[in-house]
C-alpha positions in Angstrom: -8.9 13.4 -41.9 -12.2 12.5 -43.4 -12.4 9.5 -41.2 -11.6 11.3 -38.0 -14.2 14.0 -38.8 -16.8 11.3 -39.2 -16.0 9.6 -36.2 -16.2 12.7 -34.1 -19.7 13.4 -35.4 -20.8 9.7 -34.8 -19.5 9.8 -31.3 -21.6 13.0 -30.7 -24.7 11.3 -32.2 -24.3 8.2 -30.0 -24.2 10.4 -26.9 -27.4 12.0 -27.9 -29.2 8.7 -28.8 -28.1 7.4 -25.1 -29.3 10.7 -23.6 -32.7 10.3 -25.6 -32.8 6.8 -24.5 -32.6 8.0 -20.9 -35.3 10.6 -21.1 -37.8 8.0 -22.6 -37.1 5.4 -20.4 -40.7 5.4 -19.1 -42.1 5.0 -22.8 -44.3 2.0 -24.1 -42.5 -1.2 -24.2 -43.9 -4.3 -26.1 -45.1 -6.2 -22.9 -46.9 -3.1 -21.6 -48.8 -2.6 -25.0 -50.0 -6.3 -24.7 -50.9 -6.0 -21.3 -53.0 -3.0 -21.9 -54.9 -4.7 -24.8 -55.8 -7.6 -22.5 -56.9 -5.5 -19.5 -58.6 -2.4 -21.2 -59.5 -3.2 -24.7 -63.4 -2.4 -25.3 -63.6 -5.3 -27.7 -62.3 -7.6 -25.1 -64.7 -6.2 -22.5 -67.5 -6.6 -24.8 -66.6 -10.1 -25.4 -66.5 -10.8 -21.7 -70.0 -9.4 -21.3 -71.2 -11.7 -24.1 -69.9 -14.9 -22.1 -71.2 -13.8 -19.0 -74.7 -13.5 -20.9 -74.3 -17.0 -22.3 -73.4 -18.3 -18.8 -76.4 -16.9 -17.2 -78.7 -18.0 -20.0 -77.4 -21.6 -19.5 -78.6 -21.5 -15.9 -82.1 -21.2 -17.2 -81.8 -23.6 -20.3 -84.3 -26.7 -19.9 -86.0 -25.4 -16.9 -90.0 -25.9 -16.9 -91.7 -22.7 -18.1 -93.5 -20.9 -15.5 -96.9 -22.2 -14.2 -100.1 -20.2 -15.0 -102.8 -19.4 -12.7 -106.4 -18.8 -14.0 -109.7 -17.4 -12.5 -113.1 -17.4 -14.1 -116.6 -18.6 -13.9 -118.0 -21.9 -15.3 -121.6 -22.7 -16.7 -123.3 -19.3 -16.2 -126.8 -19.1 -17.6 -127.2 -16.5 -20.0 -131.0 -16.5 -20.6 -134.1 -17.5 -18.5 -134.8 -16.3 -15.0 -131.4 -17.0 -13.7 -129.3 -15.4 -16.5 -126.0 -14.0 -15.4 -126.5 -15.1 -11.9 -124.0 -17.4 -10.2 -126.8 -18.9 -8.0 -129.3 -19.1 -10.7 -128.2 -22.7 -11.8 -126.7 -25.4 -9.7 -124.0 -26.0 -12.3 -122.8 -22.5 -12.2 -119.4 -22.2 -10.3 -116.5 -19.8 -9.6 -113.1 -21.4 -10.7 -109.7 -20.9 -9.3 -106.7 -23.0 -10.6 -103.3 -23.5 -11.8 -101.7 -25.2 -14.8 -98.2 -26.3 -15.9 -96.8 -27.1 -19.4 -94.3 -29.8 -19.6 -92.1 -29.9 -22.7 -90.7 -33.3 -23.3 -87.5 -34.5 -21.6 -85.9 -34.7 -25.1 -86.6 -31.1 -26.0 -85.3 -29.9 -22.7 -82.0 -32.0 -23.1 -81.6 -30.4 -26.5 -82.1 -26.8 -24.8 -79.5 -27.3 -22.1 -76.8 -28.7 -24.9 -77.6 -25.5 -27.1 -77.0 -23.3 -24.2 -73.9 -25.1 -23.2 -72.7 -24.8 -26.9 -73.6 -20.9 -26.8 -71.2 -20.5 -23.7 -68.6 -22.3 -25.7 -69.1 -20.3 -28.7 -69.0 -16.9 -26.7 -65.8 -18.2 -25.1 -64.3 -19.0 -28.4 -65.3 -15.7 -30.0 -63.5 -13.9 -27.1 -60.4 -15.8 -27.5 -60.4 -15.3 -31.2 -60.9 -11.5 -30.7 -58.2 -11.6 -28.1 -55.8 -13.3 -30.2 -56.3 -10.9 -33.4 -56.1 -7.9 -31.0 -52.8 -9.2 -29.3 -51.4 -10.0 -32.8 -52.4 -6.6 -34.2 -51.0 -4.8 -31.3 -47.7 -6.7 -31.3 -47.4 -6.1 -35.3 -48.4 -2.3 -34.8 -45.4 -2.0 -31.9 -43.0 -3.7 -34.1 -43.8 -1.7 -37.2 -43.5 1.6 -35.2 -40.1 0.1 -33.6 -38.4 -0.7 -37.1 -39.9 2.6 -38.5 -37.9 4.6 -35.8 -34.8 2.2 -36.1 -34.7 3.5 -39.8 -35.1 7.0 -38.7 -32.2 6.5 -36.2 -30.3 5.3 -39.2 -31.1 8.2 -41.2 -29.9 10.6 -38.3 -26.5 8.9 -38.5 -26.6 9.1 -42.2 -27.4 12.7 -42.2 -24.5 13.4 -39.9 -22.2 11.5 -42.2 -23.5 13.3 -45.1 -23.2 16.7 -43.8 -19.5 16.0 -42.5 -18.8 14.5 -45.9 -20.4 17.6 -47.9 -18.4 19.9 -45.4 -15.0 18.0 -46.1 -15.7 18.1 -50.0 -16.6 21.6 -50.0 -13.6 22.6 -48.2 -11.4 20.6 -50.7 -13.1 22.3 -53.8 -12.6 25.5 -52.2 -8.9 24.8 -51.6 -8.5 23.5 -55.2 -8.1 19.8 -54.2 -11.1 18.9 -55.8 -13.4 19.8 -58.6 -16.9 21.5 -58.0 -18.5 18.4 -59.6 -17.4 16.3 -56.4 -19.7 18.4 -54.1 -22.7 17.5 -56.3 -22.8 13.8 -55.2 -23.1 14.5 -51.4 -25.7 17.3 -51.9 -27.8 15.0 -53.9 -27.4 12.2 -51.3 -28.6 14.9 -48.5 -31.8 15.6 -50.8 -32.4 11.8 -51.3 -32.4 11.0 -47.6 -34.5 14.1 -46.8 -37.2 12.7 -49.1 -37.0 9.1 -47.3 -37.0 10.8 -44.0 -40.4 12.4 -45.0 -41.7 9.0 -46.0 -40.8 7.6 -42.9 -42.1 10.5 -40.7 -45.4 9.8 -42.4 -45.3 6.1 -41.9 -44.5 6.8 -38.2 -47.5 9.0 -37.9 -49.6 6.2 -39.3 -48.2 3.7 -37.0 -48.9 5.9 -33.9 -52.5 6.2 -35.2 -52.8 2.4 -35.4 -51.5 2.0 -31.8 -53.8 4.8 -30.7 -56.8 2.8 -32.1 -55.7 -0.2 -30.3 -54.5 1.3 -27.0 -56.0 4.7 -26.7 -53.9 7.8 -25.8 -51.1 5.2 -24.6 -50.5 4.5 -28.2 -48.9 8.0 -28.6 -46.2 7.5 -26.0 -42.7 7.1 -26.9 -41.5 3.4 -27.4 -39.2 2.0 -24.9 -37.1 -1.3 -25.0 -36.7 -3.7 -27.7 -38.8 -6.5 -29.2 -38.6 -9.9 -27.3 -36.8 -12.9 -28.6 -39.5 -14.6 -30.8 -38.2 -18.1 -31.2 -40.4 -20.3 -33.4 -40.9 -24.1 -32.4 -42.3 -25.1 -35.7 -43.4 -28.8 -34.7 -45.3 -27.5 -31.6 -46.9 -24.7 -33.5 -48.1 -27.0 -36.5 -49.7 -29.3 -34.1 -51.8 -26.2 -32.6 -53.3 -25.4 -36.0 -56.4 -27.6 -35.4 -56.6 -25.9 -32.0 -56.8 -22.2 -33.3 -59.8 -20.5 -31.9 -61.4 -19.8 -35.4 -61.2 -23.3 -36.1 -62.7 -24.5 -32.7 -65.3 -21.9 -33.0 -66.6 -23.6 -36.2 -66.5 -26.8 -34.1 -68.7 -25.3 -31.5 -71.1 -23.9 -34.1 -71.3 -27.7 -35.5 -72.3 -28.8 -32.0 -74.9 -26.0 -31.5 -76.6 -26.9 -34.8 -76.6 -30.6 -33.7 -78.4 -29.5 -30.7 -80.9 -27.4 -32.8 -81.4 -30.7 -35.0 -81.9 -32.7 -31.7 -84.5 -30.1 -30.6 -86.4 -30.5 -34.0 -86.4 -34.1 -33.8 -87.8 -33.7 -30.1 -90.8 -32.0 -31.5 -91.9 -35.5 -32.6 -92.0 -36.4 -29.3 -95.4 -35.2 -27.5 -95.3 -32.3 -24.8 -97.8 -32.5 -22.0 -99.3 -30.4 -19.1 -101.5 -30.6 -16.2 -104.1 -28.2 -14.5 -105.7 -28.3 -11.0 -108.9 -26.3 -10.4 -111.1 -25.5 -7.5 -114.7 -24.8 -8.0 -116.8 -22.9 -5.9 -120.6 -23.4 -6.4 -123.8 -21.5 -4.9 -124.5 -21.8 -1.2 -126.0 -24.9 -0.2 -124.1 -26.9 -3.1 -121.0 -28.7 -2.7 -117.6 -27.3 -4.2 -115.5 -29.3 -6.6 -112.1 -29.9 -7.7 -111.1 -30.7 -11.1 -107.5 -32.3 -12.4 -106.6 -32.3 -16.2 -103.9 -33.7 -18.2 -103.3 -32.5 -21.7 -100.9 -34.4 -24.3 -99.6 -32.9 -27.5 -100.4 -34.9 -30.5 -97.5 -34.7 -33.4 -99.4 -36.4 -36.0 -98.7 -34.2 -39.0 -94.8 -34.7 -38.8 -94.4 -34.9 -42.4 -95.5 -31.4 -43.1 -94.4 -30.0 -39.7 -91.4 -31.8 -37.7 -90.0 -33.5 -40.8 -88.9 -30.4 -42.9 -87.6 -28.7 -39.7 -85.4 -31.6 -38.9 -84.1 -31.5 -42.4 -83.4 -27.9 -42.4 -81.5 -28.4 -39.1 -79.6 -31.1 -40.4 -78.6 -29.2 -43.3 -77.2 -26.4 -40.9 -75.0 -29.2 -39.4 -73.8 -30.0 -42.6 -73.1 -26.3 -43.5 -71.2 -25.8 -40.4 -69.1 -29.2 -40.6 -67.9 -27.9 -44.1 -67.2 -24.4 -42.9 -65.0 -25.9 -40.2 -63.3 -28.1 -42.6 -62.7 -24.8 -44.9 -61.3 -22.9 -42.0 -59.0 -25.7 -40.9 -57.6 -25.8 -44.5 -57.4 -21.9 -44.6 -55.4 -21.6 -41.3 -53.2 -24.5 -42.3 -52.2 -22.7 -45.5 -51.9 -19.4 -43.7 -49.5 -21.4 -41.2 -47.5 -22.4 -44.1 -47.2 -19.1 -45.8 -46.1 -17.5 -42.3 -43.6 -20.2 -41.8 -42.2 -19.6 -45.4 -41.9 -15.9 -44.6 -40.2 -16.9 -41.4 -37.9 -19.1 -42.8 -36.7 -16.9 -45.7 -36.4 -14.0 -43.8 -34.4 -15.5 -41.1 -31.9 -17.0 -44.0 -31.8 -13.7 -45.6 -31.0 -12.0 -42.2 -28.3 -14.1 -41.3 -26.8 -13.9 -44.8 -26.9 -10.2 -44.9 -25.3 -9.9 -41.3 -22.3 -12.3 -42.3 -21.9 -11.7 -45.9 -23.6 -8.7 -47.6 -23.0 -5.9 -44.7 -19.4 -6.9 -44.3 -18.8 -6.8 -47.9 -20.5 -3.5 -48.5 -18.7 -1.9 -45.7 -15.4 -3.2 -46.9 -16.2 -1.8 -50.4 -16.9 1.6 -49.0 -13.8 1.6 -47.0 -11.7 0.8 -49.9 -13.5 3.6 -52.2 -13.1 6.0 -49.3 -9.3 5.1 -49.6 -9.1 5.6 -53.0 -11.1 9.0 -52.9 -8.6 10.4 -50.1 -5.7 9.1 -52.4 -7.0 10.9 -55.4 -7.6 7.7 -57.4 -11.2 7.5 -57.3 -13.9 10.0 -58.0 -16.1 11.3 -55.1 -19.3 10.0 -56.8 -17.8 6.4 -56.9 -17.1 6.6 -53.2 -20.7 8.0 -52.7 -22.0 5.2 -54.7 -20.2 2.7 -52.5 -21.5 4.3 -49.4 -24.8 4.2 -51.0 -24.8 0.5 -51.2 -23.6 0.0 -47.7 -26.4 2.1 -46.3 -28.9 0.3 -48.5 -27.6 -3.1 -46.9 -28.1 -1.3 -43.4 -31.9 -0.6 -44.2 -32.4 -4.1 -45.8 -31.2 -5.8 -42.7 -33.7 -3.6 -40.5 -36.2 -4.8 -43.1 -35.5 -8.3 -42.8 -35.5 -8.3 -39.0 -38.9 -6.6 -39.2 -40.0 -9.3 -41.6 -38.7 -12.0 -39.2 -40.3 -10.7 -36.2 -43.8 -10.1 -38.1 -43.8 -13.8 -39.1 -43.0 -14.8 -35.7 -45.7 -12.9 -34.4 -48.2 -14.3 -36.7 -47.2 -17.8 -36.0 -47.0 -17.5 -32.2 -50.2 -15.5 -31.7 -52.5 -17.3 -34.0 -53.7 -19.6 -31.3 -54.4 -16.6 -29.0 -51.3 -17.3 -26.9 -48.6 -14.9 -26.3 
């Protein structure tokens, strides 16, 4: 009788869940969430703009500075009969010319290298941000999915609890059972009601996280199931040194090396040239002047050398940061792999051992209760253990998928 009633309730519940699944068939799938992040995330759009800016700046790097035009007067007398007159002295003239500064070739090569590394840094920052956003979105979608799996299990438990309570109350009313037998099902209902409230709060928080990442789309109902997230340990381990955060520090090392080269280039003289046309008073010949200037870096001990030392220290700092980041990411990979391995083994064990045993124990306890050889609270306790194992299975599947996401998305790949 009890089993038949519970089976009828479960059939109705399955039909309702099927109908709800059809209603929400247009919900947010795992792949759609990731695609929207790729295409519409403000953070990724900002990084795209940063890459474009660096690429535009690279085109101008190493070019000569703009030439300068100059105009003026030369040798203008300021006293005597011809004071302030352009024709009062044969040396007075009007001057019109152009000049060009020419930084040395070593410095311009360093500028070009620095600009190229700026592009690489911008691209790696974009990849790092993209990797983090994809990982956060995937984890947020999974978190909400498994919360809703727990709520669905609670719906099933609630139906069973109410069916069990109705049967026990009927048997108490008929005198077949004692009044105390109805207490345990009522306690179970209250306990699961508390857990439902906790899960509803957690689902609201999960929706808020998805909304932060996806905008209003994050409030849509979920659709579909998580993808199969296999983990190729050997291949993923080889990728650790290519993680965007590790490579970003490598690009910063190269950028600081370019800055050090620029500092060393300051020991080489810059030069420049100028060409001037000089117009004199009527009856006097006009003139042309050509001039070349050369820098004299003769005080390198107090100027260039300290700058070179500072830039070289920056290189050493960036190299140390890169090594620290590689070690940090290697340790994180090991932690995530350990989480994935442990949760995978536990999930197999609970599916193959703990769940079947807990279900068998509950069925035996239920049979004992129906036969009158076992108290209701003992049957409820056995059922509680079975339900706990079902929740634990969901938790382990969630942990396994979370670890797989962290492993597979760490390199910015999905």
